[in-house]
C-alpha positions as CSV (number, residue, x, y, z in Angstrom):
1,G,-16.0,-9.3,70.2
2,G,-12.9,-8.0,71.8
3,H,-11.8,-9.6,75.1
4,R,-8.9,-10.7,77.3
5,D,-8.8,-14.3,78.3
6,R,-9.5,-15.1,82.0
7,E,-6.7,-14.3,84.4
8,A,-6.4,-17.8,85.6
9,F,-4.6,-18.7,82.3
10,E,-1.0,-17.7,81.8
11,H,-0.1,-18.4,78.2
12,I,-2.5,-18.6,75.3
13,V,-1.5,-20.6,72.2
14,G,-3.8,-20.7,69.1
15,V,-3.7,-22.8,65.9
16,S,-5.6,-21.3,63.0
17,L,-7.1,-23.8,60.5
18,G,-9.0,-23.4,57.3
19,G,-9.0,-19.9,55.8
20,W,-7.0,-16.9,57.0
21,A,-8.2,-14.3,59.6
22,R,-7.2,-11.0,60.9
23,M,-6.6,-10.7,64.7
24,R,-6.7,-7.3,66.2
25,F,-5.2,-6.0,69.4
26,R,-6.2,-2.8,71.3
27,P,-4.3,-1.6,74.4
28,L,-6.0,-1.6,77.8
29,P,-7.5,0.7,78.9
30,L,-9.3,0.7,75.6
31,S,-8.1,3.4,73.2
32,K,-10.4,4.9,70.6
33,K,-7.5,5.9,68.3
34,K,-7.3,3.8,65.2
35,N,-3.5,4.2,65.2
36,D,-3.4,2.2,68.5
37,I,-4.9,-0.9,67.0
38,L,-2.5,-3.6,65.8
39,S,-3.5,-6.2,63.3
40,L,-1.9,-9.6,62.6
41,E,-2.9,-11.8,59.7
42,L,-3.3,-15.4,60.7
43,E,-2.6,-17.6,57.7
44,A,-4.2,-21.0,57.3
45,R,-2.3,-23.6,59.4
46,S,-0.5,-20.9,61.4
47,A,0.1,-20.7,65.2
48,Y,0.5,-17.9,67.6
49,I,1.3,-17.4,71.3
50,M,0.1,-14.6,73.6
51,Q,2.3,-13.9,76.6
52,G,3.8,-10.9,78.3
53,D,2.3,-7.5,77.5
54,I,0.2,-8.6,74.6
55,R,-1.4,-11.2,76.9
56,W,-2.0,-8.9,79.9
57,R,-2.2,-5.3,78.6
58,W,-4.1,-5.8,75.3
59,Q,-7.6,-6.9,74.3
60,H,-7.8,-9.1,71.2
61,S,-10.5,-10.0,68.7
62,V,-10.8,-11.9,65.4
63,A,-12.6,-10.2,62.5
64,E,-15.3,-12.1,60.7
65,T,-14.2,-14.1,57.7
66,R,-15.9,-15.1,54.5
67,T,-14.3,-18.6,54.5
68,H,-14.6,-21.4,57.0
69,R,-12.0,-21.1,59.8
70,W,-11.4,-23.1,62.9
71,S,-9.3,-22.1,65.9
72,I,-7.9,-24.5,68.4
73,T,-6.8,-22.7,71.6
74,F,-4.6,-24.0,74.4
75,R,-4.2,-22.2,77.7
76,T,-1.7,-22.9,80.5
77,L,-2.2,-22.5,84.2
78,P,0.5,-20.8,86.2
79,K,2.7,-23.2,88.2
80,N,1.3,-22.0,91.5
81,I,-2.3,-23.2,90.6
82,K,-3.1,-26.9,90.7
83,P,-5.9,-28.2,88.5
């Protein structure tokens, strides 16, 4: 389902493996207008980064796929937070 990653993480980087997928973005607060939804096709072996407005002001989701797909996600902590 649609979500925004926890606020403790600053940048979100994903690597998409296997088949392709469609990632969807909806602005927050959630809009019911279809024209407000942005889609990005993630090709096999592609990478993406979420930062700035798309990270903080949009919710994202990945639509179901018919082929196997794996996603490896990396998240960074802000410099002022120590692990």
